[in-house]
C-alpha positions, 0 to 999 in steps of 0.5 A: 261194551261187554261181550260174551260167547253164549256157549260160556252161559250155557247151564249157568245157574241163575241166582236171586240176587235179593235171596241168593237163591238158585231160580234155574240154570240157562238150558237154550237161548231164542234169537230174533232173526231180524235184529240178531238179538238174543231176547230170551234165556230158556230156564226150564224145558215144557213138560206135560206138567210144568210150563216153560220158564224164561228170563228176559236179557233186561232183567239179568243184573250181572253176567258172572263167569259162574253165574247169572244175577237177576233182581229177584224171582219175579224176573222168571217169567213165562213165555206168554208173558213176552210178545211173540217169544212163543211163536220164536220158541216153536221156530226154535231160533237158537241158530248154534247147529244153524247151517251157514252159506254165502247167499250163492248156496256155498257152504261155509259150514255150521254155526258152533256158537255166536258172541253177543253183547250183554247190554243190548243183547245184540249179536256181534259175531259167529262161530262157524266150523267149516265143513268136515274136511276143510274143519279138520285143516282149518279152526272155526271162522269168526263172521262178523253178524253184519254180513248176515244177509238172512236168518231162516229156519235151521240156515244162516245166509252170508253176503257172498264175499264173507270169506275174502272180507275176512281173511282181508281184515285178518290180513289187515290185522297181522301187518299192524301188529 
């Protein structure tokens, strides 16, 4: 399983495998909230004269550390060519910057990044920066995607026991080392 942080591919150039031509740069991503999957990467923002262009993860041949490689220029498409994508773009389901909290409303912090599996594009982990006062004393939390109860506009809701389960797993890992 090949895992990547979404922040590692931000602003990477997208190259055509056939010609070597640069087709664009990764500017953003769209996540489907129910499946917790990356459904598209945004290459250009829409303007008055140009429509947005996207890349579907299934069309990616290679996630190189310095570039993304696709089969050819036909892989870069308009959002309307992907079922449901225009609606997800309107909802701004990028996940980073979303508020992370528990079911009972306890603030965990802000989602700063996420780790996804490159073959199926499923999100595996979320990186959450604790609130300001706690964040100064503690580094980010890496929380499992399986503990997400729901994803709403600008909000990720985790199970109430997320922190105790995360601390227990960390303790168990340290004991086995």
